[in-house]
N, C-alpha and C positions, 0 to 999 in steps of 0.2 A: 835681094831684099825688095819687098813690094813697095809701091809708092806710099801706101798707108803706113807701113812700118818705118819708112824713111822719115815721113812727117813726124811720127811719134818720137823717133830717136832725136830728131833735130829739136823738137820742143823740149825734150828732157835736158838736152845739153845747155840750152839757154836759160834754164831755171835759175832764179836767184833766191837766196835766202829770204823768207817772207814772214817774219813775225812783226806785224805792224800795229799801229794804232787803228782805231775804228776807221775803215775805209769809206770814203764818200759813196762809192757804188753800193756798199752794203747798207749804209744808212738809208739810202733812197729805196733800196729793194726790200729791206727787212721790215721797217716800220717808220712812220713819220716821226715818232718820238724815240729815235734811236739813242745813241749815247749810252749813259750809265745804265739805263733800263734794260738794254740788250745784254750787256755783259755782267750785270750784277749777279751775285751768287755763284760765279764760276771761278773766283780767285782762290787758289790754294787748295782746292778740294778735288781736282782731277776731272770735274764735270766738263764735258764738251758738247756742243750742239751744232749739228749740221743740217742744212735744208736742201741739199742738191746743188747748191751754187758752189763756186770755188772758195767761199769764205766760211771758215769754221770758227765759232766762238769758243774760246778756252782761256782759262787763267786771266780773266779780266781784260782780254784783248781779242783781236781777230787775226787769224792766220790765213793768208792767201795761198792756196795750193796750185794756182794757175791751171786748174782743170776742175770740172764739176766733181764734187765729192758727194756721192750718194751711198747711203747705207753704211756709214762709217763705223768701223770696229777697230779696237786696239789690241795689240798683243799684251800679255799679262804685265810686262815691264812698263808699258806705256811709252815705249820708244818708237814703235812702228805703227802706222795706220794702214788699214786695208779698206778699200772702198771700190765702187764702180765709177769709172771716170767718164769724161765727156763722150768718148767713143762707145761706151757700154762695155768696156773691158775691165777685167779684174786687175787692180793696181795697188802697189804699196808705196809708202813714202815715210820719211822721217816726220817727227812731230811738228817740225817747222815748215813742212811742205817741200823740203829738198830731197834729193836722191830718189826721185820717182822711178819705179821699176814696173814694167808690165809683166805680171805673173802669168796671165792667160788671156788670149784674145777670143772673144765670143764668136762662135761660128755664125755664118749667115742664117738668119731666121731664129736665132737663139738669144734669149735675154738672160743676163746674169743679175743676181740680186742678193742682198743680205749676207755678206760674208761674215764668218766668225773665225777666230784664231784658236786652234787647238795646239797647245804647247805642253809637253810633258818631258820629264827626265827619263833616262834609261832605267828600266826596272830589271835588274839582273836576276832577281829571285824568280820572277815569272817569265823571263825571257822576252820581255817587250821592249823594243828599242825606243829611243827618244823620238819625240815628234815635234815638228814645226810645220803644221799644216794649216791650210785654209779650207773651210767647208762652206759651201754656198749653194744657192738655188739656181738651177739652170732650167729655163722654160722654153720649150720648143713645140710649136704647133698646139699651143694651149695646154701642154702637159708639163708639169713642174716635177723635177727630181732633185735630190741632193747629190752634189758632186764634191770631190776633194782633190787638192793638189798640194804639193810641197810649197811652202810660202816663199822659198828662195828660188823657185823656178823662173826662167826667163822665156816668155812665149811658150809656156808649158802646155801639155795636153792633160786636162783633168780626167779623173776616172769616177764612175758612179760610186757612191758610198754604200757599202754593204749594209743591208737592213733585213734581218730575218726575225724569227720568233725565239724568244728566250726559252731555254729548256724548262719544261714543266709549267710554262705559262699558258699553253693552249696549242691547238693544232692549226688554227687559222693564221696564215702568214700576215705579217705587218704590211701595210700598203707601201708600194714602191713609188707611187705617183701621188701628186697633190700634196707633197710634203713641202713645208716652208718654214721660214723664220728660225733657222738653226742658231743656237747659242751654246758656246762651250765654256767649260770652267773646271777647276779642280785639278788634282795632281795626276789623275789617270785619264784625262782627256774625255770626260763625260760630256755628252751633248744632249740638249733638249730641242724639240722642234714640234711644230703643229701640223695637222693635216686638215685641209679644208673640206674633204669629203666626209670624214668621220666626225669632225668637230672636236677631236681629242688632242691632248698634249702627250708626246712620247719621250722616252728617255733611252739613251744608249751609251755604253762605254766599252772599253776593251777588256773588261774583266767579266764579272757575272752577267752584266747586261749587254754584252757585245751585240747580241741580236735584238735587244731592245724590247719595248712593249709600251702599251698605252698606260698613262698615269691617271689622267683626270680629264674632264671636259673643260675646254678652254682654248686659248690661242695666244700668240705672241709671247712665248715663255722666255724667261731669263733665269739662268742658273746661278745660285750663290757661289761666289769664288772660293769661299772657305768651307762650304758644306755641300757635298755632291748629292745630298738627299733633299735639299731645300731649293725651291724655285718660286718665282712670282710669275703671274700670268694674267691674262684678261679673260673675263667671263661676263656675259650679258645678264643683267639683273633688272627686271621691270623696264626693259627697253633701253637701258643705258649700259655702257661698258664700265664695269668695276674692275679694280685690281684685287687679286687674291694672292695670298701666300699659302704654300703647302709644303709639307715634308713628311717623309716616312717616320712613323713612331709607333710605339706599342700603346694600344688603348684597350683596356679591359682584357689584357692578356693576349691580344691579337695584334699582329703587325699589319699596319695599313697606311695609306696616304691620307693625311688629315689636312683639310683646307680651312681657311678663314678669310673673310672679306676685310680687306684693308681700308676700303672706302664705303662702309655701310651708309645707306641713306643718300648716296650721291645721285643727283639728278642731272648730271652732265656726263660726258664721255671722257674717260681717262684711258690712254693707250700707250703701247710701246715702252714698257718698263725696262729699266736697266739698273743692275746692282752697282753700288760703289765698290771700290777695291777692298774695303774691309768688311763688306757684306752687311753693313748696318743701315744703309740708306738706299732708297731707290729713287731714280729720277724718271720722269715720264711726261708725255704730252697731254695737255689739257686745253681748255678754252683760252685762247689768246696768249699762249706761251708754254714755258717748261716749268714743271712742278717737282718738288721733292717731298719725301715722306719717310720717317723712320720705319723700318720693318717691324720693330717691336716698340710701339709707343702710340702717339696721337694718331687719330683717324682724320685729322684736318690737313689736307695737302697745302703746302706752302708754295706760292708762286715765286719761283726763283729768278726767272728771266722772262721778259716779254718777247724773246726770240722764239719763234715756233719752229721746231724741227725735231730731228731724231737725237735723243739724249744718249750719251755713252760716257763711260768713265775711263780715264787713263789710270794705270796702276800706280 
């Protein structure tokens, strides 16, 4: 075992359970007015907020993972977290920060980012096995690609995620590079992701859309957990990042992807949306904190926490 892996193993062994009250280190690092303002709005609703430090805000308190937690994502049950750790490796842990496991070590010169959890049951009718995968972005020499690995791997070797063109959708292949921000949901393992070269959001699953295709102009997509045809995403409007909702539906007898601006008139930037477990609410980053908004309802974002970071929901 290499010295690096020995250090990683030793660190994991000495981990202690870590569901704590607001830590002084977080209070000084997060905001001078920490306390209730940081954790408000996170009690009992599954909302979690991480900012790349070891401290994750959730359920009205702060959990110390004893390693940096970057790009945090949860499995559908909310029992396991996936993230990029202090070493830049792909790691999983229990919700209280214990039982950390290194799923994949990043190769030299490669950066891992933004994992998402793809979990499905066995589909005997279509011959598709159950999945418990992590899909993430691997960037090497400035080139970003989507990769996948089994979530229970130990020091595993990820493989490229297959991305082609859906039958009947066109002859031009979908881009294999510059893909990012994957997000998975639904019973068949659908994922959405964006592409920085085309400026589009793409969708892929293991059924009709196995080879995927562009959906709409935008970035940072999140897929509704209860509706594999619905997603939220970011799109620039008049120089600011707005949040949009979109879904496939029949309009005028034709099937198409219909979008609507969830933050019309916004004169600030709203980014990185995430669906709640019931698909009714989204949380996202905004000026000075984390905000929430009903997907079907008011257009006025509610500032839920003064803690600025990446919002994610536990199941």
